[in-house]
C-alpha positions as CSV (number, residue, x, y, z in Angstrom):
1,M,303.3,2.5,217.3
2,Q,303.9,0.5,214.1
3,L,303.2,-2.8,215.9
4,C,300.0,-1.4,217.4
5,Y,298.8,-0.3,214.0
6,F,299.8,-3.6,212.4
7,W,298.0,-5.5,215.2
8,N,294.9,-3.4,215.2
9,N,294.5,-3.2,211.4
10,I,295.9,-6.4,210.0
11,I,296.4,-9.2,212.5
12,S,293.2,-8.6,214.5
13,T,291.1,-8.7,211.4
14,C,292.9,-11.0,209.0
15,G,295.4,-13.0,211.1
16,V,299.1,-13.2,210.6
17,P,300.0,-12.8,206.9
18,K,302.2,-15.5,205.4
19,I,303.8,-13.0,203.1
20,I,304.1,-9.2,203.0
21,I,304.9,-7.6,199.6
22,N,306.2,-4.1,199.9
23,D,308.3,-1.7,197.8
24,R,311.4,-1.7,199.9
25,D,310.2,1.2,202.0
26,P,312.7,1.7,204.9
27,K,309.8,1.3,207.3
28,F,309.5,-2.4,206.3
29,T,313.2,-3.2,206.0
30,S,314.2,-1.9,209.4
31,E,315.6,-4.2,212.1
32,F,312.2,-4.0,213.9
33,W,310.3,-5.4,210.9
34,T,312.9,-8.0,210.1
35,S,312.6,-9.3,213.7
36,L,308.8,-9.2,213.6
37,Y,308.8,-11.2,210.3
38,D,311.0,-13.8,212.1
39,I,308.8,-14.0,215.2
40,L,305.5,-14.2,213.2
41,G,306.9,-16.5,210.5
42,T,306.0,-14.0,207.8
43,K,308.1,-13.9,204.7
44,P,308.9,-10.4,203.4
45,A,308.7,-10.1,199.6
46,F,310.0,-7.0,197.9
47,S,308.8,-5.6,194.6
48,T,311.5,-4.2,192.3
49,S,311.6,-1.2,190.0
50,Y,312.0,-3.6,187.1
51,H,308.6,-5.3,187.9
52,P,306.2,-2.4,188.6
53,Q,303.2,-4.7,187.8
54,T,303.8,-6.2,191.3
55,D,302.2,-3.1,192.8
56,G,299.7,-2.7,190.0
57,L,296.6,-3.9,191.8
58,A,297.4,-2.1,195.0
59,E,298.2,1.1,193.2
60,R,294.9,0.8,191.3
61,M,293.0,0.3,194.5
62,I,294.7,3.3,196.1
63,Q,294.0,5.4,193.1
64,T,290.3,4.4,193.2
65,M,290.0,5.2,196.9
66,E,291.8,8.6,196.5
67,D,289.4,9.5,193.7
68,I,286.3,8.5,195.8
69,L,287.6,10.4,198.9
70,R,288.5,13.4,196.8
71,R,284.8,13.6,195.8
72,F,283.7,13.5,199.4
73,C,286.3,16.1,200.4
74,A,285.4,18.4,197.5
75,Y,282.4,19.5,199.6
76,G,284.6,20.5,202.5
77,M,284.5,19.1,206.0
78,E,280.7,19.7,206.2
79,Y,278.2,19.9,203.4
80,K,274.4,19.8,203.0
81,D,272.9,17.4,200.5
82,H,270.1,18.3,198.2
83,E,267.5,17.4,200.9
84,G,269.1,19.7,203.4
85,Y,270.8,17.1,205.6
86,T,274.2,18.1,207.0
87,H,277.0,15.6,206.5
88,Y,280.6,15.5,207.7
89,W,282.5,13.6,205.0
90,V,284.7,11.7,207.6
91,T,281.6,10.1,209.1
92,L,280.9,8.5,205.7
93,L,284.2,6.6,205.5
94,P,282.8,3.3,206.8
95,E,280.1,3.4,204.0
96,V,282.8,4.1,201.4
97,Q,284.9,1.2,202.8
98,L,281.8,-1.1,202.8
99,A,280.8,-0.1,199.3
100,Y,284.3,-0.7,198.0
101,N,284.7,-4.0,199.7
102,T,281.4,-5.3,198.4
103,S,281.7,-4.0,194.8
104,Q,282.9,-6.3,192.0
105,N,286.4,-5.7,190.8
106,S,286.8,-5.5,187.1
107,T,290.0,-7.5,187.1
108,T,289.1,-10.4,189.4
109,G,285.4,-10.4,188.8
110,K,284.9,-10.6,192.6
111,S,284.6,-8.2,195.4
112,P,287.4,-7.7,197.9
113,S,285.2,-9.3,200.5
114,V,284.7,-12.4,198.4
115,V,288.4,-12.6,197.7
116,E,289.4,-12.2,201.4
117,E,286.5,-13.8,203.2
118,G,284.9,-16.0,200.6
119,W,281.5,-14.1,200.9
120,N,280.0,-10.7,200.8
121,P,278.5,-9.5,204.1
122,L,274.7,-9.0,204.3
123,L,273.8,-5.3,204.1
124,P,270.9,-3.6,205.8
125,V,269.4,-3.0,202.3
126,D,269.3,-6.8,201.9
127,H,266.7,-6.9,204.6
128,L,264.7,-3.9,203.5
129,K,261.1,-4.4,204.5
130,K,258.5,-3.7,201.9
131,N,256.3,-1.6,204.1
132,L,258.3,1.1,206.0
133,L,255.2,2.7,207.3
134,T,255.3,1.0,210.7
135,I,259.0,1.6,211.3
136,H,260.0,4.3,213.8
137,P,260.8,7.6,211.9
138,T,264.3,7.9,213.3
139,A,265.2,4.3,212.2
140,K,263.6,4.9,208.9
141,N,265.6,8.1,208.4
142,F,268.8,6.3,209.5
143,H,268.2,3.6,206.9
144,Y,267.4,6.1,204.2
145,M,270.6,8.1,204.9
146,W,272.7,5.0,205.2
147,K,271.4,3.5,201.9
148,K,271.9,6.9,200.2
149,A,275.6,7.1,201.4
150,C,276.2,3.5,200.3
151,D,274.6,4.0,196.9
152,T,276.6,7.2,196.3
153,A,279.8,5.5,197.2
154,A,279.0,2.5,195.0
155,R,278.1,4.8,192.1
156,W,281.4,6.6,192.4
157,I,283.3,3.4,192.6
158,A,281.6,2.2,189.5
159,E,282.4,5.4,187.7
160,E,286.1,5.1,188.7
161,K,286.3,1.6,187.2
162,Y,285.4,2.9,183.8
163,N,287.5,6.1,183.8
């Protein structure tokens, strides 16, 4: 199960990491992980309790994501926005992820996408046509709702950076 998760969420999207920094969690110090590190040529690096700044950036990112998700969850599993549309917060997670990954980090001055990939992905809003009158109503509504979800997530991310 651990290997499946590691493959699907790390290796398949980013490749094999050269180094993995962790906080000595038994999950990552087990015989399985030690063997996997050897097979992949990955070097394990362990943070120490005497150097908590090692985990600082990761902890800050986790705190920001928790704060954003808490705002989504505050509405319950389902909520209606001010225009009467029903949303299930879990369906908005991809927009939250995209908004976070394309927002500028106050420490690095770059977005996570730029740091990892070297560029920010193009967003549907980047190709927004000036005249939406000829667009199919369902496509227009999808674009409107998608943009609104991304804008909300981006606003919340910006608010978390300064709190």
